[in-house]
RODO-2510 file (C-alpha; in nm, 4 decimals, decimal comma):
residues 320
     n   res          X          Y          Z
     1     m     0,6740    -2,3627     1,3232
     2     n     0,9986    -2,4080     1,5151
     3     y     1,0832    -2,0998     1,7218
     4     s     1,4501    -2,1984     1,7605
     5     s     1,4917    -2,2277     1,3830
     6     l     1,3123    -1,8956     1,3331
     7     a     1,5421    -1,7237     1,5857
     8     l     1,8513    -1,8637     1,4095
     9     t     1,7271    -1,7456     1,0698
    10     s     1,6562    -1,4042     1,2176
    11     m     2,0092    -1,3893     1,3584
    12     e     2,1541    -1,4903     1,0201
    13     w     1,9616    -1,2118     0,8457
    14     h     2,0701    -0,9615     1,1114
    15     n     2,4369    -1,0482     1,0666
    16     m     2,4033    -1,0258     0,6905
    17     m     2,2352    -0,6840     0,7105
    18     q     2,5046    -0,5569     0,9461
    19     s     2,7931    -0,6848     0,7326
    20     k     2,6465    -0,5328     0,4132
    21     r     2,5520    -0,2037     0,5855
    22     l     2,1927    -0,2358     0,4706
    23     d     2,0785    -0,0141     0,7580
    24     f     2,1452     0,2834     0,5296
    25     f     1,8300     0,1898     0,3380
    26     l     1,6417     0,3339     0,6351
    27     i     1,7242     0,6799     0,4916
    28     p     1,5213     0,6495     0,1669
    29     a     1,2476     0,4687     0,3597
    30     t     1,2253     0,7601     0,6041
    31     v     1,2254     1,0168     0,3219
    32     f     0,9506     0,8421     0,1235
    33     t     0,7399     0,7859     0,4357
    34     t     0,7774     1,1471     0,5539
    35     v     0,6902     1,2906     0,2123
    36     t     0,3808     1,0716     0,1932
    37     l     0,2601     1,1324     0,5471
    38     l     0,2868     1,5088     0,4976
    39     i     0,0165     1,5055     0,2285
    40     d    -0,1905     1,1898     0,2943
    41     p    -0,3546     1,3097     0,6203
    42     l    -0,4270     1,6477     0,4615
    43     l    -0,6079     1,4887     0,1667
    44     l    -0,7927     1,2512     0,3981
    45     f    -0,9018     1,5432     0,6155
    46     c    -1,0298     1,7375     0,3146
    47     i    -1,2265     1,4375     0,1829
    48     l    -1,3800     1,3348     0,5151
    49     r    -1,4795     1,6844     0,6320
    50     n    -1,6417     1,7820     0,3016
    51     q    -1,9867     1,6320     0,2501
    52     s    -1,9724     1,6712    -0,1285
    53     f    -1,6580     1,4561    -0,1391
    54     r    -1,8181     1,1930     0,0820
    55     q    -2,1078     1,1706    -0,1644
    56     e    -1,8814     1,0673    -0,4537
    57     t    -1,7547     0,7111    -0,4894
    58     r    -1,4219     0,8078    -0,6467
    59     y    -1,3260     1,0186    -0,3451
    60     l    -1,4269     0,7459    -0,1004
    61     l    -1,2078     0,4945    -0,2849
    62     l    -0,9233     0,7454    -0,2941
    63     a    -0,9598     0,8030     0,0803
    64     n    -0,9376     0,4295     0,1485
    65     t    -0,6252     0,4027    -0,0694
    66     l    -0,4610     0,6891     0,1191
    67     l    -0,5608     0,5404     0,4557
    68     s    -0,4276     0,1951     0,3645
    69     d    -0,1035     0,3446     0,2365
    70     a    -0,0540     0,5592     0,5461
    71     l    -0,1083     0,2657     0,7827
    72     f     0,1284     0,0479     0,5796
    73     l     0,3971     0,3173     0,5875
    74     v     0,3702     0,3679     0,9634
    75     f     0,4034    -0,0015     1,0474
    76     n     0,6712    -0,0587     0,7844
    77     l     0,8871     0,2327     0,9033
    78     a     0,8457     0,1291     1,2676
    79     n     0,9623    -0,2203     1,1776
    80     l     1,2570    -0,0992     0,9669
    81     s     1,3628     0,1420     1,2415
    82     s     1,3477    -0,1330     1,5014
    83     n     1,5626    -0,3596     1,2838
    84     a     1,8155    -0,0818     1,2150
    85     a     1,8393     0,0073     1,5855
    86     n     1,9178    -0,3564     1,6778
    87     l     1,6102    -0,3757     1,9000
    88     e     1,5061    -0,7328     1,9619
    89     m     1,1365    -0,7893     1,9045
    90     h     0,9121    -1,0474     2,0665
    91     f     0,7655    -1,2927     1,8192
    92     t     0,4084    -1,1933     1,9097
    93     v     0,4774    -0,8314     1,8126
    94     c     0,6351    -0,9519     1,4889
    95     e     0,3195    -1,1540     1,4185
    96     v     0,1071    -0,8405     1,4603
    97     i     0,3332    -0,6464     1,2218
    98     t     0,3143    -0,9320     0,9708
    99     v    -0,0666    -0,9321     0,9750
   100     t    -0,1035    -0,5525     0,9585
   101     t     0,1471    -0,4986     0,6769
   102     m    -0,0048    -0,7765     0,4665
   103     t    -0,3578    -0,6486     0,5300
   104     t    -0,2831    -0,2843     0,4500
   105     y    -0,0813    -0,3760     0,1400
   106     c    -0,3624    -0,5956     0,0053
   107     s    -0,6191    -0,3266     0,0870
   108     s    -0,4239    -0,0709    -0,1184
   109     v    -0,3933    -0,3003    -0,4209
   110     l    -0,7604    -0,4042    -0,4114
   111     t    -0,8797    -0,0442    -0,3739
   112     v    -0,6634     0,0747    -0,6634
   113     t    -0,8226    -0,1994    -0,8736
   114     l    -1,1672    -0,0774    -0,7674
   115     m    -1,0709     0,2765    -0,8704
   116     v    -1,0057     0,1521    -1,2246
   117     i    -1,3390    -0,0336    -1,2283
   118     d    -1,5120     0,2794    -1,0964
   119     t    -1,3673     0,4860    -1,3834
   120     f    -1,4822     0,2252    -1,6347
   121     l    -1,8371     0,2237    -1,4954
   122     a    -1,8544     0,6044    -1,5001
   123     v    -1,7511     0,6156    -1,8686
   124     r    -1,9447     0,3087    -1,9838
   125     w    -2,2766     0,3898    -1,8166
   126     p    -2,2681     0,7633    -1,7277
   127     l    -2,6449     0,7929    -1,6843
   128     r    -2,6802     0,4835    -1,4669
   129     y    -2,3508     0,5236    -1,2802
   130     n    -2,5040     0,6701    -0,9631
   131     q    -2,7469     0,3784    -0,9466
   132     i    -2,4827     0,1135    -1,0119
   133     l    -2,2289     0,2418    -0,7593
   134     p    -2,3780     0,4941    -0,5145
   135     p    -2,1728     0,6090    -0,2114
   136     s    -2,3602     0,3721     0,0214
   137     r    -2,2607     0,0751    -0,1943
   138     a    -1,9042     0,2079    -0,2193
   139     i    -1,8775     0,2109     0,1618
   140     k    -1,9919    -0,1522     0,1709
   141     l    -1,7355    -0,2351    -0,0978
   142     i    -1,4608    -0,0730     0,1099
   143     g    -1,5658    -0,2820     0,4102
   144     f    -1,5557    -0,5915     0,1891
   145     v    -1,2064    -0,4957     0,0707
   146     w    -1,0790    -0,4779     0,4282
   147     a    -1,2451    -0,8104     0,5104
   148     v    -1,0853    -0,9817     0,2102
   149     a    -0,7478    -0,8173     0,2767
   150     a    -0,7479    -0,9306     0,6401
   151     l    -0,8874    -1,2805     0,5839
   152     y    -0,5764    -1,4744     0,4871
   153     p    -0,3336    -1,2873     0,7194
   154     l    -0,5621    -1,3680     1,0129
   155     i    -0,5813    -1,7312     0,9016
   156     l    -0,2007    -1,7378     0,8888
   157     l    -0,1899    -1,5918     1,2387
   158     v    -0,4106    -1,8728     1,3675
   159     v    -0,1992    -2,1316     1,1828
   160     m     0,1210    -1,9901     1,3333
   161     e    -0,0275    -2,0056     1,6823
   162     v    -0,1569    -2,3615     1,6366
   163     s     0,1604    -2,5007     1,4766
   164     e     0,4047    -2,3436     1,7228
   165     k     0,6820    -2,5639     1,8603
   166     g     0,8751    -2,4509     2,1652
   167     i     0,8720    -2,1235     2,3545
   168     p     0,8334    -1,7950     2,1602
   169     q     1,1644    -1,6086     2,1503
   170     r     1,2835    -1,2589     2,0774
   171     l     1,3979    -1,1975     1,7206
   172     k     1,6998    -0,9929     1,6154
   173     v     1,5058    -0,8675     1,3129
   174     c     1,1380    -0,8899     1,2284
   175     v     1,0971    -0,9616     0,8580
   176     v     0,7628    -1,0765     0,7201
   177     l     0,9432    -1,2988     0,4704
   178     i     1,1236    -1,4836     0,7514
   179     t     0,8027    -1,5334     0,9488
   180     l     0,6142    -1,6743     0,6511
   181     g     0,9156    -1,8600     0,5152
   182     s     0,9478    -2,0527     0,8409
   183     l     0,6059    -2,2090     0,7830
   184     g     0,5813    -2,5514     0,6244
   185     n     0,5137    -2,6091     0,2552
   186     n     0,1560    -2,7069     0,3386
   187     v     0,1041    -2,3411     0,4360
   188     k     0,3435    -2,1650     0,1977
   189     v     0,2015    -2,3254    -0,1164
   190     p    -0,1613    -2,2152    -0,0467
   191     l    -0,0291    -1,8685     0,0450
   192     y     0,1653    -1,8522    -0,2820
   193     i    -0,1423    -1,9588    -0,4791
   194     y    -0,3698    -1,7180    -0,2877
   195     i    -0,1521    -1,4107    -0,3484
   196     n    -0,0851    -1,4862    -0,7137
   197     s    -0,4524    -1,5642    -0,7771
   198     w    -0,5570    -1,2232    -0,6463
   199     v    -0,2821    -1,0530    -0,8476
   200     i    -0,3990    -1,2274    -1,1652
   201     v    -0,7654    -1,1422    -1,0976
   202     c    -0,6838    -0,7744    -1,0336
   203     m    -0,4601    -0,7449    -1,3403
   204     v    -0,7184    -0,9110    -1,5670
   205     l    -0,9874    -0,6715    -1,4412
   206     i    -0,7584    -0,3716    -1,4909
   207     f    -0,6576    -0,4734    -1,8450
   208     y    -1,0190    -0,5432    -1,9393
   209     c    -1,1376    -0,2064    -1,8071
   210     y    -0,8632    -0,0101    -1,9848
   211     i    -0,9132    -0,1929    -2,3151
   212     r    -1,2882    -0,1323    -2,2978
   213     l    -1,2312     0,2339    -2,2063
   214     y    -1,0118     0,2740    -2,5138
   215     t    -1,2650     0,1099    -2,7460
   216     i    -1,5491     0,3194    -2,6037
   217     t    -1,3668     0,6542    -2,6245
   218     k    -1,1443     0,6163    -2,9340
   219     s    -1,4096     0,7679    -3,1631
   220     s    -1,4218     1,0848    -2,9517
   221     g    -1,0730     1,1916    -3,0629
   222     i    -0,9172     1,2181    -2,7155
   223     w    -0,6412     0,9755    -2,8184
   224     s    -0,5507     1,1513    -3,1463
   225     s    -0,2705     1,3686    -3,0069
   226     r     0,0513     1,2000    -2,8967
   227     y     0,0619     1,4106    -2,5805
   228     s    -0,3106     1,4280    -2,5168
   229     r    -0,4412     1,4424    -2,1614
   230     a    -0,5971     1,0972    -2,2031
   231     r    -0,2665     0,9394    -2,3102
   232     l    -0,0709     1,1051    -2,0295
   233     t    -0,3347     1,0057    -1,7734
   234     l    -0,3298     0,6451    -1,8945
   235     l     0,0511     0,6402    -1,8825
   236     a     0,0533     0,7778    -1,5259
   237     h    -0,2063     0,5237    -1,4114
   238     a    -0,0250     0,2356    -1,5814
   239     l     0,2995     0,3381    -1,4103
   240     m     0,1262     0,3624    -1,0730
   241     l    -0,0396     0,0225    -1,1098
   242     l     0,2932    -0,1301    -1,2133
   243     m     0,4618     0,0144    -0,9044
   244     y     0,1844    -0,1200    -0,6803
   245     f     0,1902    -0,4735    -0,8209
   246     v     0,5604    -0,5405    -0,8895
   247     p     0,6729    -0,5389    -0,5214
   248     g     0,4027    -0,7955    -0,4418
   249     l     0,5190    -1,0195    -0,7254
   250     i     0,8802    -0,9866    -0,6074
   251     y     0,7660    -1,0773    -0,2590
   252     t     0,5874    -1,3941    -0,3717
   253     a     0,8883    -1,4928    -0,5832
   254     q     1,1097    -1,4558    -0,2756
   255     l     0,8692    -1,6680    -0,0742
   256     g     0,8901    -1,9439    -0,3326
   257     l     1,2724    -1,9324    -0,3280
   258     f     1,3095    -1,8798     0,0465
   259     d     1,5864    -2,1359     0,1038
   260     k     1,8116    -2,0228    -0,1833
   261     n     2,0878    -1,7586    -0,2037
   262     v     2,0476    -1,5858     0,1310
   263     t     2,2661    -1,2855     0,0431
   264     f     2,0687    -1,1928    -0,2680
   265     k     1,7419    -1,2527    -0,0840
   266     v     1,8383    -1,0181     0,2003
   267     w     1,9397    -0,7474    -0,0461
   268     l     1,6241    -0,7820    -0,2552
   269     n     1,3961    -0,7868     0,0492
   270     t     1,5613    -0,4738     0,1907
   271     v     1,5299    -0,2835    -0,1387
   272     n     1,1703    -0,4007    -0,1763
   273     l     1,0643    -0,2871     0,1717
   274     s     1,2678     0,0353     0,1770
   275     v     1,2176     0,1628    -0,1779
   276     l     0,9956    -0,0327    -0,4178
   277     m     0,6927    -0,0702    -0,1881
   278     l     0,7138     0,2962    -0,0872
   279     l     0,7437     0,4537    -0,4331
   280     p     0,3773     0,4132    -0,5356
   281     r     0,2614     0,5340    -0,1953
   282     a     0,4759     0,8455    -0,2235
   283     c     0,3392     0,9169    -0,5738
   284     a    -0,0268     0,8277    -0,5083
   285     p    -0,1277     1,1551    -0,3334
   286     y     0,0030     1,3569    -0,6283
   287     l    -0,0964     1,1354    -0,9232
   288     y    -0,4280     1,0175    -0,7747
   289     g    -0,5301     1,2830    -0,5226
   290     l    -0,4190     1,6239    -0,6457
   291     r    -0,5134     1,5500    -1,0091
   292     y    -0,8764     1,6042    -0,9049
   293     r    -0,9218     1,9770    -0,9565
   294     k    -1,1915     2,0066    -0,6917
   295     l    -0,9773     1,8365    -0,4265
   296     y    -0,6709     2,0356    -0,5333
   297     d    -0,8599     2,3638    -0,4926
   298     t    -0,9893     2,2564    -0,1513
   299     v    -0,6348     2,1787    -0,0330
   300     q    -0,5150     2,5159    -0,1592
   301     v    -0,7920     2,6993     0,0258
   302     l    -0,7181     2,5089     0,3467
   303     l    -0,3441     2,5837     0,3267
   304     r    -0,4103     2,9526     0,2580
   305     r    -0,6393     2,9763     0,5596
   306     r    -0,3769     2,8149     0,7790
   307     c    -0,1086     3,0496     0,6489
   308     l    -0,3298     3,3545     0,7051
   309     s    -0,4193     3,2290     1,0520
   310     s    -0,0548     3,1796     1,1488
   311     v     0,0401     3,5237     1,0115
   312     t    -0,2459     3,6883     1,2010
   313     q    -0,1498     3,5152     1,5246
   314     s     0,2138     3,6189     1,4889
   315     q     0,1114     3,9810     1,4205
   316     q    -0,1165     3,9824     1,7249
   317     a     0,1635     3,8387     1,9370
   318     q     0,4054     4,1119     1,8181
   319     a     0,1469     4,3843     1,8773
   320     s     0,0827     4,2660     2,2344
***
């Protein structure tokens, strides 16, 4: 890795973003992040404080998805804000952001895949489900997900440190695509293969589970109505999975075409980071979290208690 070349590429991207007024994409990024972070911590709090939720695998997987999404949003918004404010960032800090965003993104995608597998197991073997995937095993699976998600980003971090040429410089913008694109083909090609391999594995597992779920449940009549709950649920899940996977595929396509059509690449990367990657995370708390009636009721009770508490405190303050 040549630090001088990386700094020049960063400057080129900065000038392009300034000339095209791409800083305005910080507005939708801020809106999506704020909307998500208003509900994610609340759902996480309800799941982690309630022992009955912690004893169910589906809630543990949901909690890990929400946690991964929240961490991704925080680091992503901090990075976008820094770029929009023209704050130069040291390369080491940019490396940390690169590793954390890649890790949290991969953790979200892998956990969403596990949620589909969990649903399949619960329907396919309802009597043996608690033995196949008890909460203790689910916690180990979540730890494995984080280990797998962090493995290649940490390897890339080591490679970047070993292959460095020159003195680390401050960057005008920190963009993960620039950092990875500056690596040689001997690193980019394995990265491209690694990401696409995991995407293919996850998509094959998801398609298999949904096809098997349909074949197992079609005789029960839940698919007979055009607007049945099963059809609408499947449509919502398919849309969510599509929104989770498409930004990753766009990202890998950009990595493969890093040296071509800079203007289009800057536009696409900005839209991907500011809108496309945030859409599924903004929808996940509502389509994944609040669709569970038990969790929805718990959130309602908690909000009512807080409202009553605030009203009581205000009345006591007025009375005194």
